[in-house]
N, C-alpha and C positions, 0 to 999 in steps of 0.2 A: 245364407243359402243352405248350409249344412244343417242349421237348426230347423228349417222348414222340412228338409228331407227326413231328418230324424223324427220330427213330429208326425209326418205322414206315415212313415213306417211304423212308428209306435202305435198309431191309431189302428193300422192294419193288424199289427201283432196282437193288440188287445182284443180286437174283434174276433180274430181266429181263436185266441185262447178262450174267450167266452163262448164261442160256438162249440168248442171242444168240451168245455165244462157242461154246457147245456145238453150236449149229446149224452154225456155220462149220467146226468140227472134223469133224462128221459129214458135211457136204457135201464136205469135202476127202477123206474116206475114200471116198465114193461116186465122186468124180471120178477117183480113182486106183485104181479097181477093176481096171484092166487094166495097171497099171504094174508091171513086174517088180521084185521085192524090196521093194515098198512094205509097210510095217507099219501096220496099222490102229491109230488112236489114239483115246483118249477120256479123260475125267476123272471123278472121283467128285464129283458135283454137290453133295451135302450137305456134304462136307468142305470143298469150295472156297467154298460159301456161308457156312459158319461162319467160315472164315478171313477172308473179305472183310468180313463184318459185324464181326468182332472187330477187324480192322485199322481199320475206320472208313471203308471205301470209298476214293474218290479223294482225299478231303481228308486222310486219315491216311497212314501209311506213311512211307517214306524219301524224302528229296529227292535228286534226281540232280544231281551236279555233274560237270562235264567238266574234264579237265586238259589237253586238246588241242583245237585248232580242227578237227581231223580226226575227232573223235568224232561219232557220230550223235546227233541230238537225241532226247530221250525222247518217246514218243508213246503216250498212252492206256494202257489196261490190256489189251492184246491177249493172245492165247493164249500169248505168251511168259512171262507172269507166272503162268500156270496150271501145275499139276503134271500134265502130260500123261502118261498111262500107255499102254503098249502092250497091245493086246487079245490074249488068249490064243486062238489059232485053234482052231476045231473040226476043220477039215480044211484044213491048209495046202496050197496049190497047188504044182505042180512048179517054178514060176518064183519061189517065195519070197514071193508076195503073200499077205497074211493077211486081206484084206477079204472078208467074207461078205456079199453083197448083201442077203440076206434079213434078217440082223441089222441091218445099217446102215439099211435102209429102215424097219424097225419102230422102231428107236430115233429115227430122224429124225422119223417121224410122231408118236411119243410126245412128243418134245420140242416139236414144233409145237403139239400139243394143250395141253400144259402151259404153253407160252408164252401162248397165247390165253386160257387159264383165268386165268393171273396178271394179264393185262391186264384181263380182265373184273372180277376181284376188286378190282383197284386202281381201276378206273373207278367201281365201286360205292362204294368207300370215299371217293373224292374227291367223288362226288355227295352222299353222306351228310354230309360235312363242309360242303359248300356249302349244303345245305338247313338245316343247323344254324346257319349264320351268317346266313341270310336273316332280315330282320325280319318280324314277322307282320303 
């Protein structure tokens, strides 16, 4: 029973973490809309979610060991662990920038709505579990 609960909450946690990471990537694209030679980035959410759930989230995976005191400390599961892809431009600009603001804004808004929906669903699940545990 606890294993199922942990697996369900792990899935929700990973989905929310990936939505957060995608929001940062999309915000970076928007922030660099006027930067020459900037290439718009994104990732395949469903593939990354499947990979994160299969890996077991933050508890699973490989441990990092450093061999020098000058190595950087490992920190979280930032966008560096994601398979970031370059977006194919519809109309590349003359300065080499591939950010299409209309696409970025719509994907940013879509990701925001999906993040809020995931939070609402998770909240409902937790409230259901709390009410099931309450004595009558």
